[in-house]
Structure formats: structure tokens, C-alpha cells
N, C-alpha and C positions, 0 to 999 in steps of 0.2 A: 430565467432561472436555469442553471446547468447542474447536472448530476455528474459526479466523478466516481470512478472506481480506483482505489489505491492498492498497490501490490507490494508485498515484502517478499522478494524472490529468495529462495533458499534451495539447497541441494536436495532436500527431502520433501519439503513442504513450501507452499506459497501462501502467505496470509493475504486475505482480501478484505478491504473495508469499503464502505460507501459513504458519500457525503454530498452536500449540495451548496450552491451559492445562496440558496434561500435560508437554510438553517445555519450555515457556516460551521456545522459540526460534522465530524466523521464518526462513524460507528463501525465496530468490528462486524464482519459479515460471514466469512467462510474460510476454510482451509482447503486448499487444492493440493492434491498429492502429486508428487513428481514420479514419473516412470523412470525407466533406465536412462533414457536420453531426452525425455520431453515431459512437459507438464500434461496433466489431464485436460487437453484442449476442449473436450466435450463439456466438462464442468465450467471452464472459463466461458465457453460459448453460451451456456445456459444463463450464467450471471450477466453477461453483456446483453442478451436478449431480454432478460427480466428487468434490468435497471436502465437500459438504453442511455448509457453515459454519453456526455458530449466530449469527454476526453478521459484519458487514463493517466495515472500517476504511478511511477515506479521508483522505489527506493534505490538510491545509488550508494553502494557500500564504498567507503573510503577509509583510509587510515586516519588516525587522529590529527596528523599533520596535513591532511587534505590530499595526500598522494594516493594513487590507485593501489588496490590490493588484489589478490587473486580472484575475488568475486566481482570486482568492478566490471570486467570485460563480459562476464556471463550475464550480469544484470542488464548491461547495455544491450546485449544481444537479445535478451528476453523482451526488452522494450521495443526493439526493432521488429521482432516477430509479431508482437501485439499490434504495432502500427501497420505492418504489412497485411496481417490477417483481417483486421477489423476496420481499416481505413479511418482510424481515429487519431487525433493528436495525442502524443505521449510526452509527458513532462517527467524528467528525471529530477529527483529531489534527494539532497544529501540526507543519508539515513544514520549518520553517526549517533550513537547512544540511544537509538530507538529500542533496541532489545532490552537495554538496561532500564529504560523508562517503562517498558511493558512489564518487566519483572517487578519493578517497584509498585506498579499499579496492582498487580496480582497479590503481592504481599500485603499491601494496604487494604485490599478487599478481603483478606483472610483466606485466600485460596492456598491450600497446602502445596508445598514445593513439588510433590510427586504428581500433581495435577496441572502444573504450569504448562507443559509442552502442548497440551490440548488447546490452550488458549493463546499461547505466546505469539505465534505467527500472525494471527489476525489482529491482536492488539498492537503489534509492531506496525502492521499495515495501517491501523487506525492512527497511530502516532505520525507516520509519514504523511498520510493524507491530511491530517489536522494541520501539520506544519505548512503544507501547500495552501490549504484554505485560509490560514492565518495571514499568509503573504499576499493574498488577492487584494486588489484595491477595493475600498468600500464604495459600493455603487448606490447607496441609499441617497434619497433626496435630502438636501440640507433642510434643517428646521427653519421655519419662517416666523 
């Protein structure tokens, strides 16, 4: 059984989610604030110590046609910093439409639009991590 932390990198906030190969479900976990030039590494460090993930998953922002956009490079750089700091594998996952999916989840749950920002980043991270977990091979024993 492996635990994963998923990240939705943004200029002001980084959403974080947690999931595992056991449950095959991702859950929203936290929102990490961005400083002037760097994330709150102490907060990320606490999350990694608490959850002891086997790998990290970072959303890769792309244009709808699959080409890079201005955030693609910074998200990749964030993934590289995570890999270097924590010596863990980092998987980059296409995050197109994750923010839209997170907004739709909030609307469906009846959360007022004025309160979306508080939850949006970690729900986007949940969507990214869930997409990763959904693509993992099924390792269960076949029924006999």
C-alpha cells in the first residue's frame, strides 16, 4: 500500500490532497500559501512527515490543445524542487479542467461562490490526485 500527496501549484496558493493505493480515493487535505518567491516549505515538510508518502503527484497545467502555457514551466520547477528536497518520485499529471471540476463540485455541494477560494485549490489537488490513482494498474488478486 502506498500513500501519495497531490499538489495543485498556483501563484498564491498550492492545494494539497492525499490518497492511497489501498482506498484508491483522493481527499482534499490542505492549502499551502505561497510567499514572494517560494511556497511555505515548512508547511509542506509537516505534511510530508505526517503522511509519509511513497511519491508525490503535481498537476501539470497545459493549454486545451496540450501545448505548454506560462504556468507549465513553474509547475515543473516546483515538481523538481519537491523531488530534490524530499528525495521522492514526482509524477506530473495533466491538470486541464481540474479547476472547473472543483468549482462544479463546490456548486453541487451548495457552497456559496464567495467561499469557493478557500476550498478550490485543495479540491483541484484532489481531482489531480484522483486522476493519477484512477490510472494506476489494478493490483488486486483475481477472483477464483
